[in-house]
C-alpha positions in Angstrom: 112.8 97.2 98.5 115.3 98.9 96.2 116.0 98.6 92.5 118.9 98.1 90.2 119.7 101.0 87.9 121.9 100.1 85.0 124.0 103.0 83.6 125.3 102.4 80.1 128.4 104.6 79.8 128.8 105.7 76.2 129.9 109.4 76.5 131.3 110.0 80.0 134.0 107.6 81.3 133.6 106.0 84.7 135.7 108.7 86.5 133.3 111.4 85.3 130.0 109.6 85.6 130.5 108.0 89.0 131.2 111.2 90.9 127.9 112.7 89.6 126.0 109.7 90.8 127.8 109.7 94.2 127.0 113.3 94.7 123.3 112.6 94.1 123.4 109.6 96.5 125.0 111.7 99.2 122.5 114.5 98.7 119.8 111.9 99.3 121.4 111.1 102.6 122.7 107.7 101.7 126.0 106.1 102.5 127.5 104.4 99.5 129.6 101.3 98.8 131.5 101.4 95.5 132.5 97.9 94.5 135.0 96.9 91.9 136.9 93.7 91.2 140.5 94.8 91.1 142.6 96.6 93.8 144.7 98.4 91.3 141.7 99.8 89.5 140.2 100.7 92.9 143.5 102.7 93.7 143.1 104.4 90.3 139.5 105.4 91.1 140.5 106.6 94.6 143.0 108.9 93.0 140.5 110.2 90.4 137.9 110.9 93.2 140.5 113.0 95.2 141.5 115.0 92.1 138.0 116.2 91.2 139.1 119.8 91.4 138.6 122.8 93.7 134.9 123.1 93.1 134.0 119.7 94.5 135.0 117.5 97.4 133.8 114.0 97.5 134.5 112.4 100.9 135.5 108.8 100.6 137.9 106.1 101.6 139.1 102.7 100.7 138.1 99.7 102.8 140.6 98.4 105.2 141.2 101.6 107.0 140.4 102.6 110.6 137.3 104.7 109.6 135.5 102.3 107.3 132.3 102.6 109.4 132.1 106.3 109.2 133.0 106.7 105.5 130.1 108.3 103.4 131.6 106.5 100.4 133.6 103.4 100.8 135.6 101.9 97.9 136.0 98.1 98.1 136.3 94.8 96.3 134.5 92.7 98.8 130.8 92.2 99.5 130.7 93.4 103.1 128.7 96.5 103.9 131.3 97.9 106.3 129.8 101.5 106.4 126.1 100.5 106.7 125.5 101.8 103.1 122.0 102.0 101.7 123.3 102.4 98.2 125.6 100.1 96.3 127.4 101.2 93.1 129.4 98.7 91.1 131.7 98.9 88.1 133.9 96.7 86.0 131.5 93.7 86.3 131.5 93.5 90.1 129.0 91.0 91.4 125.6 92.1 92.6 123.1 89.7 94.2 119.3 89.9 94.3 119.5 90.0 98.1 121.6 93.2 97.9 119.2 94.8 95.5 116.2 94.0 97.7 118.0 95.3 100.8 119.3 98.5 99.4 117.6 101.8 98.6 119.3 101.7 95.3 122.0 99.7 93.4 123.7 101.3 90.5 125.5 99.1 88.0 127.8 101.2 85.7 129.2 99.5 82.6 131.3 100.7 79.7 129.2 100.8 76.5 132.3 100.5 74.3 133.4 97.2 75.8 131.2 94.4 74.4 132.1 92.0 77.2 130.9 94.6 79.8 127.7 95.0 77.8 127.1 91.3 77.7 127.9 91.0 81.5 125.4 93.8 82.2 122.7 92.0 80.1 123.3 88.8 82.1 123.1 90.8 85.4 119.8 92.3 84.2 118.3 88.9 83.5 119.5 87.3 86.7 118.2 90.2 88.9 114.9 90.6 87.1 114.3 86.9 87.1 114.9 87.0 90.9 112.1 89.6 91.2 114.2 92.7 91.4 113.0 95.9 89.9 115.4 97.3 87.3 115.9 100.3 85.2 118.2 100.8 82.2 119.6 104.3 81.7 121.5 105.4 78.6 123.5 108.6 78.1 123.5 108.3 74.3 121.8 111.7 73.8 124.2 113.6 76.1 122.0 113.3 79.2 120.7 110.3 81.1 117.5 108.9 79.6 115.6 105.9 81.0 115.2 103.4 78.2 113.7 100.4 79.9 112.2 99.3 83.2 111.0 96.0 84.6 
């Protein structure tokens, strides 16, 4: 049974924080689904992940292509686990169910700490998931590095 890790982004934006988390997940041997809510925002993220620089290559693809099953990181807006991922990462308030948390090795919920509606949504997700019996951790980067601030 997995756990939901809530990442409160206050210093690094999504396009900087997500690749670091993805690299750790890949190093752990996990395939990853990255779920958002908006196709334009997914296109934007796809471009950011390809432009990480010469030092890093993060293999990934967007869902709907011929190689979805083999992608180590698959960007999508739907709830299907097309690549057999054991890790789910969400952003921009994408839905996460308790069943997904319980079935995954890890679920990472990234939210913008400068957007009060995103913070409120993350708090609601925390309550829903923990009330459903899911383990959860809250991580903050306020000091410059990730610190675990709460656990249930």
